[in-house]
CHARMM-style PDB file with segment names, atoms N, HN, CA, C and O in Angstrom:
ATOM      1  N   UNK     1     133.837  76.692 112.835  1.00  0.00      PROA
ATOM      2  CA  UNK     1     133.009  77.869 113.085  1.00  0.00      PROA
ATOM      3  C   UNK     1     133.896  79.119 113.063  1.00  0.00      PROA
ATOM      4  O   UNK     1     134.944  79.160 113.707  1.00  0.00      PROA
ATOM      5  N   UNK     2     133.467  80.120 112.326  1.00  0.00      PROA
ATOM      6  HN  UNK     2     132.615  80.087 111.803  1.00  0.00      PROA
ATOM      7  CA  UNK     2     134.226  81.362 112.223  1.00  0.00      PROA
ATOM      8  C   UNK     2     134.106  82.167 113.513  1.00  0.00      PROA
ATOM      9  O   UNK     2     133.046  82.218 114.138  1.00  0.00      PROA
ATOM     10  N   UNK     3     135.195  82.783 113.890  1.00  0.00      PROA
ATOM     11  HN  UNK     3     136.056  82.741 113.383  1.00  0.00      PROA
ATOM     12  CA  UNK     3     135.144  83.602 115.101  1.00  0.00      PROA
ATOM     13  C   UNK     3     134.450  84.927 114.796  1.00  0.00      PROA
ATOM     14  O   UNK     3     134.311  85.319 113.638  1.00  0.00      PROA
ATOM     15  N   UNK     4     134.023  85.600 115.844  1.00  0.00      PROA
ATOM     16  HN  UNK     4     134.136  85.281 116.785  1.00  0.00      PROA
ATOM     17  CA  UNK     4     133.313  86.866 115.667  1.00  0.00      PROA
ATOM     18  C   UNK     4     134.261  87.953 115.167  1.00  0.00      PROA
ATOM     19  O   UNK     4     135.417  88.037 115.580  1.00  0.00      PROA
ATOM     20  N   UNK     5     133.746  88.763 114.284  1.00  0.00      PROA
ATOM     21  HN  UNK     5     132.806  88.694 113.948  1.00  0.00      PROA
ATOM     22  CA  UNK     5     134.471  89.936 113.794  1.00  0.00      PROA
ATOM     23  C   UNK     5     133.520  91.113 113.971  1.00  0.00      PROA
ATOM     24  O   UNK     5     132.776  91.473 113.059  1.00  0.00      PROA
ATOM     25  N   UNK     6     133.559  91.702 115.157  1.00  0.00      PROA
ATOM     26  HN  UNK     6     134.164  91.410 115.898  1.00  0.00      PROA
ATOM     27  CA  UNK     6     132.652  92.795 115.495  1.00  0.00      PROA
ATOM     28  C   UNK     6     133.139  94.088 114.838  1.00  0.00      PROA
ATOM     29  O   UNK     6     134.289  94.497 114.995  1.00  0.00      PROA
ATOM     30  N   UNK     7     132.238  94.706 114.109  1.00  0.00      PROA
ATOM     31  HN  UNK     7     131.303  94.374 113.981  1.00  0.00      PROA
ATOM     32  CA  UNK     7     132.507  95.978 113.434  1.00  0.00      PROA
ATOM     33  C   UNK     7     131.428  96.979 113.836  1.00  0.00      PROA
ATOM     34  O   UNK     7     130.373  96.596 114.341  1.00  0.00      PROA
ATOM     35  N   UNK     8     131.697  98.246 113.612  1.00  0.00      PROA
ATOM     36  HN  UNK     8     132.555  98.557 113.202  1.00  0.00      PROA
ATOM     37  CA  UNK     8     130.724  99.313 113.831  1.00  0.00      PROA
ATOM     38  C   UNK     8     130.381  99.904 112.474  1.00  0.00      PROA
ATOM     39  O   UNK     8     131.262 100.331 111.728  1.00  0.00      PROA
ATOM     40  N   UNK     9     129.092  99.924 112.163  1.00  0.00      PROA
ATOM     41  HN  UNK     9     128.376  99.577 112.769  1.00  0.00      PROA
ATOM     42  CA  UNK     9     128.636 100.426 110.870  1.00  0.00      PROA
ATOM     43  C   UNK     9     129.051 101.881 110.681  1.00  0.00      PROA
ATOM     44  O   UNK     9     128.857 102.719 111.562  1.00  0.00      PROA
ATOM     45  N   UNK    10     129.618 102.160 109.527  1.00  0.00      PROA
ATOM     46  HN  UNK    10     129.776 101.480 108.811  1.00  0.00      PROA
ATOM     47  CA  UNK    10     130.079 103.497 109.181  1.00  0.00      PROA
ATOM     48  C   UNK    10     128.915 104.479 109.057  1.00  0.00      PROA
ATOM     49  O   UNK    10     129.095 105.675 109.288  1.00  0.00      PROA
ATOM     50  N   UNK    11     127.725 103.994 108.697  1.00  0.00      PROA
ATOM     51  HN  UNK    11     127.579 103.023 108.510  1.00  0.00      PROA
ATOM     52  CA  UNK    11     126.569 104.872 108.474  1.00  0.00      PROA
ATOM     53  C   UNK    11     125.761 105.095 109.748  1.00  0.00      PROA
ATOM     54  O   UNK    11     125.517 106.238 110.135  1.00  0.00      PROA
ATOM     55  N   UNK    12     125.341 104.002 110.409  1.00  0.00      PROA
ATOM     56  HN  UNK    12     125.539 103.073 110.095  1.00  0.00      PROA
ATOM     57  CA  UNK    12     124.419 104.146 111.541  1.00  0.00      PROA
ATOM     58  C   UNK    12     125.071 103.968 112.916  1.00  0.00      PROA
ATOM     59  O   UNK    12     124.466 104.319 113.930  1.00  0.00      PROA
ATOM     60  N   UNK    13     126.278 103.435 112.967  1.00  0.00      PROA
ATOM     61  HN  UNK    13     126.769 103.150 112.144  1.00  0.00      PROA
ATOM     62  CA  UNK    13     126.973 103.265 114.239  1.00  0.00      PROA
ATOM     63  C   UNK    13     126.631 101.990 114.991  1.00  0.00      PROA
ATOM     64  O   UNK    13     127.127 101.773 116.096  1.00  0.00      PROA
ATOM     65  N   UNK    14     125.794 101.148 114.409  1.00  0.00      PROA
ATOM     66  HN  UNK    14     125.392 101.324 113.510  1.00  0.00      PROA
ATOM     67  CA  UNK    14     125.402  99.886 115.046  1.00  0.00      PROA
ATOM     68  C   UNK    14     126.567  98.898 115.018  1.00  0.00      PROA
ATOM     69  O   UNK    14     127.270  98.786 114.014  1.00  0.00      PROA
ATOM     70  N   UNK    15     126.769  98.179 116.133  1.00  0.00      PROA
ATOM     71  HN  UNK    15     126.198  98.270 116.949  1.00  0.00      PROA
ATOM     72  CA  UNK    15     127.784  97.135 116.178  1.00  0.00      PROA
ATOM     73  C   UNK    15     127.166  95.847 115.636  1.00  0.00      PROA
ATOM     74  O   UNK    15     126.013  95.538 115.938  1.00  0.00      PROA
ATOM     75  N   UNK    16     127.928  95.095 114.837  1.00  0.00      PROA
ATOM     76  HN  UNK    16     128.864  95.346 114.592  1.00  0.00      PROA
ATOM     77  CA  UNK    16     127.439  93.855 114.247  1.00  0.00      PROA
ATOM     78  C   UNK    16     128.602  92.912 113.987  1.00  0.00      PROA
ATOM     79  O   UNK    16     129.760  93.328 113.948  1.00  0.00      PROA
ATOM     80  N   UNK    17     128.274  91.624 113.806  1.00  0.00      PROA
ATOM     81  HN  UNK    17     127.334  91.286 113.838  1.00  0.00      PROA
ATOM     82  CA  UNK    17     129.281  90.609 113.514  1.00  0.00      PROA
ATOM     83  C   UNK    17     129.378  90.452 111.998  1.00  0.00      PROA
ATOM     84  O   UNK    17     128.439  89.975 111.361  1.00  0.00      PROA
ATOM     85  N   UNK    18     130.492  90.846 111.429  1.00  0.00      PROA
ATOM     86  HN  UNK    18     131.255  91.234 111.946  1.00  0.00      PROA
ATOM     87  CA  UNK    18     130.680  90.798 109.977  1.00  0.00      PROA
ATOM     88  C   UNK    18     130.592  89.365 109.446  1.00  0.00      PROA
ATOM     89  O   UNK    18     130.138  89.156 108.321  1.00  0.00      PROA
ATOM     90  N   UNK    19     131.015  88.386 110.231  1.00  0.00      PROA
ATOM     91  HN  UNK    19     131.384  88.556 111.145  1.00  0.00      PROA
ATOM     92  CA  UNK    19     131.001  86.997 109.768  1.00  0.00      PROA
ATOM     93  C   UNK    19     129.600  86.387 109.742  1.00  0.00      PROA
ATOM     94  O   UNK    19     129.371  85.423 109.011  1.00  0.00      PROA
ATOM     95  N   UNK    20     128.667  86.920 110.515  1.00  0.00      PROA
ATOM     96  HN  UNK    20     128.854  87.703 111.108  1.00  0.00      PROA
ATOM     97  CA  UNK    20     127.301  86.389 110.541  1.00  0.00      PROA
ATOM     98  C   UNK    20     126.342  87.188 109.669  1.00  0.00      PROA
ATOM     99  O   UNK    20     125.251  86.708 109.360  1.00  0.00      PROA
ATOM    100  N   UNK    21     126.718  88.369 109.274  1.00  0.00      PROA
ATOM    101  HN  UNK    21     127.604  88.758 109.525  1.00  0.00      PROA
ATOM    102  CA  UNK    21     125.845  89.249 108.500  1.00  0.00      PROA
ATOM    103  C   UNK    21     125.673  88.734 107.073  1.00  0.00      PROA
ATOM    104  O   UNK    21     126.623  88.237 106.468  1.00  0.00      PROA
ATOM    105  N   UNK    22     124.480  88.852 106.549  1.00  0.00      PROA
ATOM    106  HN  UNK    22     123.708  89.256 107.040  1.00  0.00      PROA
ATOM    107  CA  UNK    22     124.172  88.395 105.185  1.00  0.00      PROA
ATOM    108  C   UNK    22     124.578  89.414 104.119  1.00  0.00      PROA
ATOM    109  O   UNK    22     125.173  89.045 103.107  1.00  0.00      PROA
ATOM    110  N   UNK    23     124.266  90.683 104.337  1.00  0.00      PROA
ATOM    111  HN  UNK    23     123.783  90.983 105.160  1.00  0.00      PROA
ATOM    112  CA  UNK    23     124.498  91.712 103.322  1.00  0.00      PROA
ATOM    113  C   UNK    23     125.648  92.659 103.653  1.00  0.00      PROA
ATOM    114  O   UNK    23     126.041  93.470 102.814  1.00  0.00      PROA
ATOM    115  N   UNK    24     126.181  92.566 104.845  1.00  0.00      PROA
ATOM    116  HN  UNK    24     125.862  91.907 105.526  1.00  0.00      PROA
ATOM    117  CA  UNK    24     127.225  93.498 105.272  1.00  0.00      PROA
ATOM    118  C   UNK    24     128.439  93.417 104.355  1.00  0.00      PROA
ATOM    119  O   UNK    24     128.770  92.356 103.825  1.00  0.00      PROA
ATOM    120  N   UNK    25     129.082  94.541 104.185  1.00  0.00      PROA
ATOM    121  HN  UNK    25     128.813  95.402 104.615  1.00  0.00      PROA
ATOM    122  CA  UNK    25     130.272  94.595 103.331  1.00  0.00      PROA
ATOM    123  C   UNK    25     131.127  95.782 103.743  1.00  0.00      PROA
ATOM    124  O   UNK    25     130.714  96.596 104.569  1.00  0.00      PROA
ATOM    125  N   UNK    26     132.319  95.879 103.166  1.00  0.00      PROA
ATOM    126  HN  UNK    26     132.655  95.218 102.495  1.00  0.00      PROA
ATOM    127  CA  UNK    26     133.202  97.016 103.393  1.00  0.00      PROA
ATOM    128  C   UNK    26     133.129  97.928 102.186  1.00  0.00      PROA
ATOM    129  O   UNK    26     133.469  97.527 101.073  1.00  0.00      PROA
ATOM    130  N   UNK    27     132.689  99.143 102.404  1.00  0.00      PROA
ATOM    131  HN  UNK    27     132.413  99.468 103.309  1.00  0.00      PROA
ATOM    132  CA  UNK    27     132.626 100.137 101.330  1.00  0.00      PROA
ATOM    133  C   UNK    27     134.043 100.625 101.068  1.00  0.00      PROA
ATOM    134  O   UNK    27     134.746 101.021 101.998  1.00  0.00      PROA
ATOM    135  N   UNK    28     134.457 100.600  99.838  1.00  0.00      PROA
ATOM    136  HN  UNK    28     133.886 100.279  99.082  1.00  0.00      PROA
ATOM    137  CA  UNK    28     135.803 100.999  99.439  1.00  0.00      PROA
ATOM    138  C   UNK    28     136.879 100.207 100.176  1.00  0.00      PROA
ATOM    139  O   UNK    28     138.002 100.682 100.348  1.00  0.00      PROA
ATOM    140  N   UNK    29     136.528  98.999 100.611  1.00  0.00      PROA
ATOM    141  HN  UNK    29     135.615  98.613 100.471  1.00  0.00      PROA
ATOM    142  CA  UNK    29     137.496  98.123 101.242  1.00  0.00      PROA
ATOM    143  C   UNK    29     137.845  98.447 102.679  1.00  0.00      PROA
ATOM    144  O   UNK    29     138.648  97.735 103.281  1.00  0.00      PROA
ATOM    145  N   UNK    30     137.263  99.510 103.261  1.00  0.00      PROA
ATOM    146  HN  UNK    30     136.610 100.088 102.772  1.00  0.00      PROA
ATOM    147  CA  UNK    30     137.645  99.855 104.631  1.00  0.00      PROA
ATOM    148  C   UNK    30     136.522 100.344 105.528  1.00  0.00      PROA
ATOM    149  O   UNK    30     136.705 100.377 106.745  1.00  0.00      PROA
ATOM    150  N   UNK    31     135.374 100.724 104.995  1.00  0.00      PROA
ATOM    151  HN  UNK    31     135.226 100.697 104.007  1.00  0.00      PROA
ATOM    152  CA  UNK    31     134.283 101.244 105.806  1.00  0.00      PROA
ATOM    153  C   UNK    31     133.194 100.185 105.952  1.00  0.00      PROA
ATOM    154  O   UNK    31     132.493  99.908 104.978  1.00  0.00      PROA
ATOM    155  N   UNK    32     133.020  99.575 107.144  1.00  0.00      PROA
ATOM    156  HN  UNK    32     133.589  99.800 107.935  1.00  0.00      PROA
ATOM    157  CA  UNK    32     132.018  98.517 107.315  1.00  0.00      PROA
ATOM    158  C   UNK    32     130.594  99.063 107.254  1.00  0.00      PROA
ATOM    159  O   UNK    32     130.287 100.102 107.839  1.00  0.00      PROA
ATOM    160  N   UNK    33     129.734  98.345 106.536  1.00  0.00      PROA
ATOM    161  HN  UNK    33     129.984  97.502 106.061  1.00  0.00      PROA
ATOM    162  CA  UNK    33     128.327  98.696 106.397  1.00  0.00      PROA
ATOM    163  C   UNK    33     127.499  97.498 106.879  1.00  0.00      PROA
ATOM    164  O   UNK    33     127.706  96.377 106.413  1.00  0.00      PROA
ATOM    165  N   UNK    34     126.561  97.727 107.812  1.00  0.00      PROA
ATOM    166  HN  UNK    34     126.393  98.637 108.191  1.00  0.00      PROA
ATOM    167  CA  UNK    34     125.758  96.644 108.391  1.00  0.00      PROA
ATOM    168  C   UNK    34     124.684  96.167 107.415  1.00  0.00      PROA
ATOM    169  O   UNK    34     124.459  96.780 106.371  1.00  0.00      PROA
ATOM    170  N   UNK    35     124.024  95.062 107.773  1.00  0.00      PROA
ATOM    171  HN  UNK    35     124.206  94.564 108.620  1.00  0.00      PROA
ATOM    172  CA  UNK    35     122.956  94.492 106.938  1.00  0.00      PROA
ATOM    173  C   UNK    35     121.848  95.497 106.648  1.00  0.00      PROA
ATOM    174  O   UNK    35     121.424  95.649 105.503  1.00  0.00      PROA
ATOM    175  N   UNK    36     121.385  96.179 107.686  1.00  0.00      PROA
ATOM    176  HN  UNK    36     121.731  96.055 108.616  1.00  0.00      PROA
ATOM    177  CA  UNK    36     120.268  97.117 107.518  1.00  0.00      PROA
ATOM    178  C   UNK    36     120.627  98.226 106.525  1.00  0.00      PROA
ATOM    179  O   UNK    36     119.869  98.500 105.595  1.00  0.00      PROA
ATOM    180  N   UNK    37     121.775  98.854 106.723  1.00  0.00      PROA
ATOM    181  HN  UNK    37     122.391  98.632 107.479  1.00  0.00      PROA
ATOM    182  CA  UNK    37     122.176  99.953 105.836  1.00  0.00      PROA
ATOM    183  C   UNK    37     122.485  99.441 104.430  1.00  0.00      PROA
ATOM    184  O   UNK    37     122.167 100.111 103.447  1.00  0.00      PROA
ATOM    185  N   UNK    38     123.097  98.268 104.325  1.00  0.00      PROA
ATOM    186  HN  UNK    38     123.355  97.725 105.124  1.00  0.00      PROA
ATOM    187  CA  UNK    38     123.384  97.691 103.012  1.00  0.00      PROA
ATOM    188  C   UNK    38     122.087  97.433 102.256  1.00  0.00      PROA
ATOM    189  O   UNK    38     122.002  97.704 101.058  1.00  0.00      PROA
ATOM    190  N   UNK    39     121.085  96.915 102.942  1.00  0.00      PROA
ATOM    191  HN  UNK    39     121.154  96.696 103.916  1.00  0.00      PROA
ATOM    192  CA  UNK    39     119.799  96.652 102.312  1.00  0.00      PROA
ATOM    193  C   UNK    39     119.096  97.959 101.948  1.00  0.00      PROA
ATOM    194  O   UNK    39     118.538  98.086 100.859  1.00  0.00      PROA
ATOM    195  N   UNK    40     119.125  98.926 102.861  1.00  0.00      PROA
ATOM    196  HN  UNK    40     119.579  98.823 103.747  1.00  0.00      PROA
ATOM    197  CA  UNK    40     118.452 100.198 102.637  1.00  0.00      PROA
ATOM    198  C   UNK    40     119.065 100.969 101.462  1.00  0.00      PROA
ATOM    199  O   UNK    40     118.337 101.561 100.666  1.00  0.00      PROA
ATOM    200  N   UNK    41     120.392 100.966 101.352  1.00  0.00      PROA
ATOM    201  HN  UNK    41     120.983 100.485 101.999  1.00  0.00      PROA
ATOM    202  CA  UNK    41     121.084 101.731 100.309  1.00  0.00      PROA
ATOM    203  C   UNK    41     121.447 100.883  99.095  1.00  0.00      PROA
ATOM    204  O   UNK    41     122.228 101.324  98.252  1.00  0.00      PROA
ATOM    205  N   UNK    42     120.898  99.682  98.990  1.00  0.00      PROA
ATOM    206  HN  UNK    42     120.264  99.324  99.675  1.00  0.00      PROA
ATOM    207  CA  UNK    42     121.251  98.771  97.901  1.00  0.00      PROA
ATOM    208  C   UNK    42     120.996  99.369  96.518  1.00  0.00      PROA
ATOM    209  O   UNK    42     121.748  99.093  95.583  1.00  0.00      PROA
ATOM    210  N   UNK    43     119.956 100.177  96.375  1.00  0.00      PROA
ATOM    211  HN  UNK    43     119.345 100.401  97.135  1.00  0.00      PROA
ATOM    212  CA  UNK    43     119.645 100.735  95.060  1.00  0.00      PROA
ATOM    213  C   UNK    43     120.741 101.668  94.551  1.00  0.00      PROA
ATOM    214  O   UNK    43     120.809 101.923  93.349  1.00  0.00      PROA
ATOM    215  N   UNK    44     121.606 102.189  95.438  1.00  0.00      PROA
ATOM    216  HN  UNK    44     121.550 101.982  96.415  1.00  0.00      PROA
ATOM    217  CA  UNK    44     122.732 103.012  94.997  1.00  0.00      PROA
ATOM    218  C   UNK    44     123.820 102.167  94.350  1.00  0.00      PROA
ATOM    219  O   UNK    44     124.515 102.627  93.445  1.00  0.00      PROA
ATOM    220  N   UNK    45     123.966 100.919  94.822  1.00  0.00      PROA
ATOM    221  HN  UNK    45     123.401 100.546  95.558  1.00  0.00      PROA
ATOM    222  CA  UNK    45     125.022 100.048  94.317  1.00  0.00      PROA
ATOM    223  C   UNK    45     124.444  98.653  94.114  1.00  0.00      PROA
ATOM    224  O   UNK    45     124.399  97.863  95.056  1.00  0.00      PROA
ATOM    225  N   UNK    46     124.012  98.347  92.929  1.00  0.00      PROA
ATOM    226  HN  UNK    46     124.049  98.989  92.164  1.00  0.00      PROA
ATOM    227  CA  UNK    46     123.386  97.066  92.638  1.00  0.00      PROA
ATOM    228  C   UNK    46     124.386  95.915  92.658  1.00  0.00      PROA
ATOM    229  O   UNK    46     123.977  94.757  92.576  1.00  0.00      PROA
ATOM    230  N   UNK    47     125.681  96.195  92.764  1.00  0.00      PROA
ATOM    231  HN  UNK    47     126.013  97.136  92.831  1.00  0.00      PROA
ATOM    232  CA  UNK    47     126.675  95.140  92.773  1.00  0.00      PROA
ATOM    233  C   UNK    47     126.965  94.600  94.169  1.00  0.00      PROA
ATOM    234  O   UNK    47     127.880  93.793  94.328  1.00  0.00      PROA
ATOM    235  N   UNK    48     126.204  95.025  95.192  1.00  0.00      PROA
ATOM    236  HN  UNK    48     125.460  95.680  95.063  1.00  0.00      PROA
ATOM    237  CA  UNK    48     126.397  94.486  96.528  1.00  0.00      PROA
ATOM    238  C   UNK    48     125.947  93.027  96.510  1.00  0.00      PROA
ATOM    239  O   UNK    48     124.771  92.747  96.277  1.00  0.00      PROA
ATOM    240  N   UNK    49     126.855  92.112  96.748  1.00  0.00      PROA
ATOM    241  HN  UNK    49     127.810  92.340  96.937  1.00  0.00      PROA
ATOM    242  CA  UNK    49     126.505  90.692  96.671  1.00  0.00      PROA
ATOM    243  C   UNK    49     125.879  90.180  97.966  1.00  0.00      PROA
ATOM    244  O   UNK    49     125.977  90.826  99.008  1.00  0.00      PROA
ATOM    245  N   UNK    50     125.245  89.030  97.894  1.00  0.00      PROA
ATOM    246  HN  UNK    50     125.165  88.505  97.047  1.00  0.00      PROA
ATOM    247  CA  UNK    50     124.786  88.330  99.079  1.00  0.00      PROA
ATOM    248  C   UNK    50     125.503  86.995  99.136  1.00  0.00      PROA
ATOM    249  O   UNK    50     126.060  86.548  98.133  1.00  0.00      PROA
ATOM    250  N   UNK    51     125.497  86.360 100.279  1.00  0.00      PROA
ATOM    251  HN  UNK    51     125.045  86.723 101.094  1.00  0.00      PROA
ATOM    252  CA  UNK    51     126.167  85.068 100.409  1.00  0.00      PROA
ATOM    253  C   UNK    51     125.527  84.040  99.470  1.00  0.00      PROA
ATOM    254  O   UNK    51     126.231  83.201  98.907  1.00  0.00      PROA
ATOM    255  N   UNK    52     124.226  84.094  99.298  1.00  0.00      PROA
ATOM    256  HN  UNK    52     123.654  84.775  99.755  1.00  0.00      PROA
ATOM    257  CA  UNK    52     123.539  83.125  98.453  1.00  0.00      PROA
ATOM    258  C   UNK    52     123.966  83.264  96.995  1.00  0.00      PROA
ATOM    259  O   UNK    52     124.070  82.262  96.288  1.00  0.00      PROA
ATOM    260  N   UNK    53     124.213  84.480  96.538  1.00  0.00      PROA
ATOM    261  HN  UNK    53     124.129  85.294  97.113  1.00  0.00      PROA
ATOM    262  CA  UNK    53     124.622  84.709  95.158  1.00  0.00      PROA
ATOM    263  C   UNK    53     126.048  84.244  94.901  1.00  0.00      PROA
ATOM    264  O   UNK    53     126.437  84.060  93.747  1.00  0.00      PROA
ATOM    265  N   UNK    54     126.832  84.052  95.953  1.00  0.00      PROA
ATOM    266  HN  UNK    54     126.517  84.202  96.890  1.00  0.00      PROA
ATOM    267  CA  UNK    54     128.238  83.722  95.803  1.00  0.00      PROA
ATOM    268  C   UNK    54     128.599  82.390  96.458  1.00  0.00      PROA
ATOM    269  O   UNK    54     129.727  82.202  96.913  1.00  0.00      PROA
ATOM    270  N   UNK    55     127.643  81.472  96.503  1.00  0.00      PROA
ATOM    271  HN  UNK    55     126.726  81.624  96.133  1.00  0.00      PROA
ATOM    272  CA  UNK    55     127.869  80.131  97.052  1.00  0.00      PROA
ATOM    273  C   UNK    55     128.439  80.165  98.454  1.00  0.00      PROA
ATOM    274  O   UNK    55     129.277  79.329  98.795  1.00  0.00      PROA
ATOM    275  N   UNK    56     128.010  81.104  99.273  1.00  0.00      PROA
ATOM    276  HN  UNK    56     127.330  81.782  98.997  1.00  0.00      PROA
ATOM    277  CA  UNK    56     128.425  81.173 100.662  1.00  0.00      PROA
ATOM    278  C   UNK    56     129.746  81.868 100.902  1.00  0.00      PROA
ATOM    279  O   UNK    56     130.150  82.002 102.057  1.00  0.00      PROA
ATOM    280  N   UNK    57     130.445  82.320  99.864  1.00  0.00      PROA
ATOM    281  HN  UNK    57     130.116  82.211  98.925  1.00  0.00      PROA
ATOM    282  CA  UNK    57     131.713  83.017 100.057  1.00  0.00      PROA
ATOM    283  C   UNK    57     131.446  84.444 100.511  1.00  0.00      PROA
ATOM    284  O   UNK    57     130.538  85.104 100.005  1.00  0.00      PROA
ATOM    285  N   UNK    58     132.227  84.911 101.452  1.00  0.00      PROA
ATOM    286  HN  UNK    58     132.964  84.375 101.863  1.00  0.00      PROA
ATOM    287  CA  UNK    58     132.069  86.274 101.952  1.00  0.00      PROA
ATOM    288  C   UNK    58     132.788  87.231 101.015  1.00  0.00      PROA
ATOM    289  O   UNK    58     133.971  87.048 100.728  1.00  0.00      PROA
ATOM    290  N   UNK    59     132.087  88.244 100.540  1.00  0.00      PROA
ATOM    291  HN  UNK    59     131.126  88.393 100.773  1.00  0.00      PROA
ATOM    292  CA  UNK    59     132.651  89.237  99.639  1.00  0.00      PROA
ATOM    293  C   UNK    59     132.781  90.556 100.395  1.00  0.00      PROA
ATOM    294  O   UNK    59     131.836  90.991 101.054  1.00  0.00      PROA
ATOM    295  N   UNK    60     133.939  91.188 100.303  1.00  0.00      PROA
ATOM    296  HN  UNK    60     134.706  90.834  99.768  1.00  0.00      PROA
ATOM    297  CA  UNK    60     134.166  92.425 101.036  1.00  0.00      PROA
ATOM    298  C   UNK    60     133.627  93.653 100.319  1.00  0.00      PROA
ATOM    299  O   UNK    60     133.117  94.567 100.967  1.00  0.00      PROA
ATOM    300  N   UNK    61     133.728  93.693  99.021  1.00  0.00      PROA
ATOM    301  HN  UNK    61     134.142  92.951  98.495  1.00  0.00      PROA
ATOM    302  CA  UNK    61     133.228  94.857  98.300  1.00  0.00      PROA
ATOM    303  C   UNK    61     132.864  94.466  96.875  1.00  0.00      PROA
ATOM    304  O   UNK    61     132.948  93.293  96.512  1.00  0.00      PROA
ATOM    305  N   UNK    62     132.471  95.414  96.087  1.00  0.00      PROA
ATOM    306  HN  UNK    62     132.403  96.367  96.381  1.00  0.00      PROA
ATOM    307  CA  UNK    62     131.974  95.132  94.747  1.00  0.00      PROA
ATOM    308  C   UNK    62     133.037  94.619  93.798  1.00  0.00      PROA
ATOM    309  O   UNK    62     132.706  94.185  92.694  1.00  0.00      PROA
ATOM    310  N   UNK    63     134.295  94.653  94.184  1.00  0.00      PROA
ATOM    311  HN  UNK    63     134.564  95.006  95.081  1.00  0.00      PROA
ATOM    312  CA  UNK    63     135.362  94.132  93.327  1.00  0.00      PROA
ATOM    313  C   UNK    63     135.603  92.647  93.569  1.00  0.00      PROA
ATOM    314  O   UNK    63     136.557  92.079  93.037  1.00  0.00      PROA
ATOM    315  N   UNK    64     134.742  92.009  94.373  1.00  0.00      PROA
ATOM    316  HN  UNK    64     133.967  92.470  94.805  1.00  0.00      PROA
ATOM    317  CA  UNK    64     134.788  90.570  94.643  1.00  0.00      PROA
ATOM    318  C   UNK    64     136.092  90.124  95.293  1.00  0.00      PROA
ATOM    319  O   UNK    64     136.665  89.108  94.900  1.00  0.00      PROA
ATOM    320  N   UNK    65     136.557  90.864  96.269  1.00  0.00      PROA
ATOM    321  HN  UNK    65     136.092  91.689  96.589  1.00  0.00      PROA
ATOM    322  CA  UNK    65     137.709  90.445  97.060  1.00  0.00      PROA
ATOM    323  C   UNK    65     137.199  89.466  98.110  1.00  0.00      PROA
ATOM    324  O   UNK    65     136.409  89.835  98.979  1.00  0.00      PROA
ATOM    325  N   UNK    66     137.652  88.217  98.026  1.00  0.00      PROA
ATOM    326  HN  UNK    66     138.293  87.918  97.320  1.00  0.00      PROA
ATOM    327  CA  UNK    66     137.154  87.166  98.906  1.00  0.00      PROA
ATOM    328  C   UNK    66     137.954  87.095 100.183  1.00  0.00      PROA
ATOM    329  O   UNK    66     139.149  87.387 100.201  1.00  0.00      PROA
ATOM    330  N   UNK    67     137.274  86.699 101.268  1.00  0.00      PROA
ATOM    331  HN  UNK    67     136.303  86.463 101.254  1.00  0.00      PROA
ATOM    332  CA  UNK    67     137.928  86.521 102.556  1.00  0.00      PROA
ATOM    333  C   UNK    67     138.224  85.058 102.741  1.00  0.00      PROA
ATOM    334  OT1 UNK    67     138.779  84.665 103.767  1.00  0.00      PROA
TER     335      UNK     67
END
């Protein structure tokens, strides 16, 4: 079981667990974005992956840097 990685969303300020989030990612590799904001702003960046699209691998940003 992965340990918690609590982050604060760069856009809305909500605290969330990056390891449990489905759509959360790091914008430009350093700014955490929560599920809600990632889903809401998805039309700006269609390359935001989901865990299902990547066989469960966590992707940090659109350049497919794996954790």
